C-alpha positions as CSV (number, residue, x, y, z in Angstrom):
1,M,-17.7,-13.8,11.2
2,R,-16.5,-11.5,13.9
3,V,-14.7,-8.4,12.8
4,I,-12.1,-6.8,15.0
5,A,-11.1,-3.5,13.5
6,D,-9.3,-0.2,14.0
7,L,-10.5,2.3,11.4
8,H,-8.6,5.4,12.6
9,I,-4.9,4.9,12.2
10,H,-2.6,7.5,10.8
11,G,0.5,6.6,8.8
12,R,3.9,8.3,8.9
13,Y,2.9,11.2,6.7
14,S,0.4,12.6,9.2
15,R,1.6,15.3,11.7
16,A,2.7,14.2,15.1
17,T,3.0,10.5,14.0
18,S,6.0,8.3,14.2
19,H,8.0,8.0,11.0
20,K,8.0,4.3,11.7
21,M,4.3,4.0,10.9
22,S,4.7,2.4,7.4
23,I,2.1,0.1,5.9
24,G,4.2,-2.9,6.8
25,E,4.6,-1.8,10.5
26,I,0.9,-1.0,10.8
27,A,0.1,-4.5,9.4
28,R,2.6,-6.2,11.7
29,F,1.2,-4.6,14.9
30,A,-2.4,-5.1,13.7
31,K,-1.7,-8.8,13.6
32,I,-0.1,-8.7,17.0
33,K,-3.2,-6.9,18.4
34,G,-5.5,-9.4,16.8
35,L,-7.0,-7.0,14.3
36,N,-8.4,-8.3,11.0
37,L,-9.4,-5.0,9.5
38,V,-7.4,-1.7,9.5
39,G,-8.3,1.7,8.0
40,T,-6.1,4.7,7.7
41,G,-7.2,8.3,7.8
42,D,-4.4,9.9,5.9
43,F,-4.9,12.7,3.4
44,T,-3.0,15.7,2.2
45,H,-3.8,19.3,2.7
46,P,-1.9,22.6,2.3
């Protein structure tokens, strides 16, 4: 099985990222780009 992945995507809660980057939008564009594995790097800090 071939895996096409992007494992460094930030969601809308990261700084300098579009507020449109919801899980649904990330999934929609991942499908358009032909990705079958997506990972986010979001975390919280003070």
